[in-house]
N, C-alpha and C positions, 0 to 999 in steps of 0.2 A: 194286295200290296200295290201301292200307288207308284206311278212313274218316278216320282221324286224320292221314293224309298229305294231307288237304285236296284231294280231287278237286273240280274245279269242279262246281257245281250248275247245272242248267238248268231254266228255267221258261218258260211261254208265256202270252201274253195270251189269256184266254178271250173269244171274240167273242160275248158274250151281249148285245151291242147291235148294231143293224144298221149297215151301212156299212163293216164291216171295220176295219182299223187304219190306213187312209190316208184323208185328206180329198180324195178323187179320184173322178171318175166312171168310171175304168177298170173294165173287166169283172173281176169277182172270183168265183171259185168257192168263196166262203166264205159261210156262212149263220149267222144268229143263233138258229136254232131249237134246241129241246132235243135233237131227234133227231140233228142234225148235230153238236152239241157233245158228246153222249155218244160218238158214233163217234170224234170228234177226241180226246177224253180217252183212249179205249182205244188209239188210234193213238200218241199221245204217250207213254203208259205203256210200250208195246212198244218205242218208239224210244229210251227211256232218259231221258225227262224226269222230273224230280223233283217239280215243282210246276206247278200251273195257277192263274192269278190272275184271278178274276172281277171285272169292272168294276162300279162303281156310278154310275148316272145316274138323275136324277129327271125331267129334261126333255130334249126333243129338241134336237138341234143338231149341226153338224159331221158330218152324215150319219147320226147315231144317232137316227133317227126312232122306232125301237122299242127298248125297253130292258127286259130281264128283271132282276128284283131279285137282288142278288148272293148273299145268304145262302141263299135258297131254291134258286137255281140251282146253287150249290155242292153242295147235297145231291144233286141229280140226277146230277152228275158223280161224286160219291163212290159212289153206288149202282151206277154203271156200271163202276167200277174196283176194284182190290184193293190197289194199292201207291201210286198217285199221291196226293200231298198237295194239297189245294185251299185256296187263300187267298181268303177273302171280304173284299171291300173294305167298310169301315165308315166312315161319316161321323159324328163327334161333332156333336151338335146334333140331327139326326133320330134318332139312336140314343142311349140312355143306357147307361152302363157296366153297370148292373144287368141290363138286358135282354140285352145282348150276352154278358155273363158266363154267364147261364143258357142262352141259345140255343146258344152255342158249346160249353159243357160237355156239353149233351145230344147235339149232333152229334158231339162227340169220342167219346162212348160208342157211338153208332150206327155210326161209321166206324172204330172201333178205333184212334183216335188219329191221324187223317189230316186234321184241319182246322186252319187257322191264320187269321190276320186281317191285313189291310193297313189301317192307320189313315190315312185321307185327311183332312187338316186342312181342305181345301176351298179352291178358288181361283176358282170361278165364282159371282159375286155373284147373277147372274140366277136361278140355280137355287135358292139359298137364299130369295130374295125370292118366287119363284113358289110355294114350299111354306110360306111364312109363318114361316120360321126367321130369327132375328136374324143379321145379317151383322157379324161382328167384324172389327176391324182385323187386319192380317197377323200381328203377333207375339202378339196375343191368341188368334188361332186356334191357334197352336202351343202357347201356354200351356195352353189348354183340352185340347189333345191330350195334353199331358204328364200332366195330372191324370187324363184318361181312362185312359191306360195304367197309371198308378200305381194307380188304383182297380181296374182289371181284375186286375192282379197280386195285389193284396191280397185281393180276393174269391176268386180261384182258389187261393190258398195258405194263407189264414188262416181260422180260426174267429173269431166275434165281432169281425169287422172293423169298425173305426171310422176314419173319414177326415174331415178338415176342410179342404176346399179352397175356392177362390172359385167354382168351377163345380159341384162335386159334393160331396155329404156322405153319409156312411153311419154308422149307429149300431148297433154290435154285430150286424152282419149275418153270418149263416153260410149259405153256399151248400152244398147237398148234393143230389146227388153232385157232387163236384168233377171236373175233367177227368181223362181217362185219362193224358194226357201230363203228365210231371213235369219241371220244376215247374209248367208251364202250356203251353198251345198257343203256337206261335211268333208273335211280334208283329213285323210289318213296318211300315215307314213310308217315305214318299217326301219329295222336296223338294230344292232346291238352295241355299236361302237360309241365312244364318247361323243363324236360329232353327231351321230344319229340322235342320241339322247338330248344333246344340247338343242338341236333343231326342234325336237318334240316339245321341249320345255319352253320354247320361245314362240313357235308359230303354228304348230299342228293341233288339230282338234283331237285326234286319236293317234296313238303310238302302238304299232304292232311289233312284238318281239318274237324271236324263235322260241320253240318249246323248251321248257326247263323245269327244274324242281321248284316248289314253292319257296324254298329258302333262297335259291339263287335269283328267282324272280323278284323277291322282296328287295334284294340289294339294288337291282336295276330300278325298280319302281320308286323306292325311297329316294334314290339319287335324282330321278326325273322330277318327282313331286317337290322336293326341296328347291331345285332350280326353277321350276315353274312358279312356285310361290314367290321366289325372289324377283321373278320377271312379271309378277302380277298377271299370270297366265294360268289357264286351266287346261289340263290334258287328261284324256281317259286312256285306259290301257287295254289292249287286246293281246292274247297269247295264242300262238299256234299249237294245235293238238291234233294228232291222228287218233281217231276214235275207233276202238274195236270193242263193241258192246255185244256180248253173247249171254246166253242163259246161265252159263257157268264160267268161272275164271279159267278152268282148264281149256275150254273151247276157245276162249279169247286168246290165251297165251299160245295155243297151237297155231292159230291164224298168224300171229306175229312171227313165230318161229318159221312158218312156211314162207312168209313174205321175205324174210332175211335169207332163208335157205335158197331162194330163187333170185337173189340179188343179181343184177347185171353188173358184175364185178368191174369190168372195164369202164362202164359209164359212171359208176359210183366214184371210182378213183379220179376220173376226169373232172367230174363235178367238184369233188373235194379239192383238187388242185387249183381249179379256177376260183373257187370260193375263198380259199385261203390266200391266194395271191391278192385278191381284192382287199381282204381284211388286213393282211400284213402290211399293206401300204399306209395304214393309219398310223399316226404318230405313236400311239401306245401299242401298236402291233397286234391289235385285236379287232375283230368285227364279228359278224354272224359266222357261225361254224368254226370259230377259233379253237374250241375244245371238243368238237364233234368227233366221235369214233366212226369207224366204218359202218357199224350198225345204225348209228344215228343218221348218217347221210343217205341211207336207203330211203328215208322219208325226207325230202330235201329242204324241209324247214324245221328239222329236229323234232318233229311231231311225236315220235315215240317217247322222248324224254319227259313229256308232260304226264305220261303214264295214265291216260284215260283208256285203260285196257282192262277189261274184267266184266263183272256183272253190272247191270244198271244201277244197283245200290252202291257198289264200290265207286263207279264213275261219278255218280251224283255227289257222293261225299267228297271226292277229290276235287270236283268242280267248286264246291262250296269252300274248300280249303284255299283254292286259288283266289276266290273272291275275298277271303279274309286277309290276304296279303296285298290287296289292292287291284286285282284284275277286274275289269268291267265287262269284258267280252271274250268269248271263246271262239276262235277261228278254227273250224273243224274240217278235217279231211277224212275220207272214208275209202274203203276198198271197193265195195259195190254200192255206189252212191244212192241210187233211188231207194232200194229196199232198206239200206242201213239208216238213211235219213228218216225214213218212215218209222223204223224201229226206235230210233233215238227219240223222236217226238212222242211216241206212245209209251215208252218204258223209262226213259231217263229224265226228260224234261219235267214231267209231273213230280218226280222225286226231288229234283232241284228246287222247284217252287215250294214244295213242302218243307224242305230243309231251310230255305230262305225265311219262310214264315216262322218256323221254330226259332231260328236265330234272332229274328226281329222281336218275338215275344220275350225271349230271354233278356235281350238288351233292354226292353221296356221295363221288365221286372227288376 
């Protein structure tokens, strides 16, 4: 299958913060250290993953008592690999577009074009307050992110760049050298609110959404793609998923039950309260986690809702169902990262590719 025949892409969450990807006290063979993560990156590269996404946290919470900074950490992963692309999470506010543009352009040269960014508009008010950053209302955060992305694109592609926004201004600025990747490194963003979807349909290359069913994802994706077409813009879609692949469905479901049974109840409720406060500030009163249950919030990007839990065959079939509704990338989290990423590459990914080929042949026929 050629690149233009749109093979699904696969990314994984980088555990550069402690606590793994679940708000649970269950035993995990996942570690936040540089050494563990470099080995994981090499494992993921061999397994067939395309991207790794480094997280950004400034304060402890939800099990993440220790956090490595995303841009610096991404470089460590790039140095340990040769093909994997690494996405560094960036928060407008703490970062300015001028600094990010220069940082990422340099890393792009060092890594031979393997760096990208995930622009996080921000949802945790306590984090911004703790580091002395102004906390903007919901839609203002996304409006700032839009200007942030527009400024980055301008700096990366133009000489004598001038920009007049409400949040950022540039006067005849020329960045040199510009990035290796043309026209610029890939720009990802997340969110589920109308403002997030509008941004994605206007300026972002990729849109990440929380885990969900194929039916609900299709509603979001159709909305984005109609708006993108009206804006003469193209955007691709990634969905969060927590993967529990085991030899039998019973084994996989038992692991899910064990994770939830060991949920850190106080931390899950605190996370849910903060997340809903951020989303309820949107004009439509919704954002990420608006409809999440307690069980959903144990995996803090609704990864259980995507239901990639079961045997390799079951998971591969569900992944291809997601592709059918417009998903281009699976952003995966795991309980025991290194061994489960390896298992996924050996058992699940080959089945996905087989099913993609079968679907392609049927379409051709």
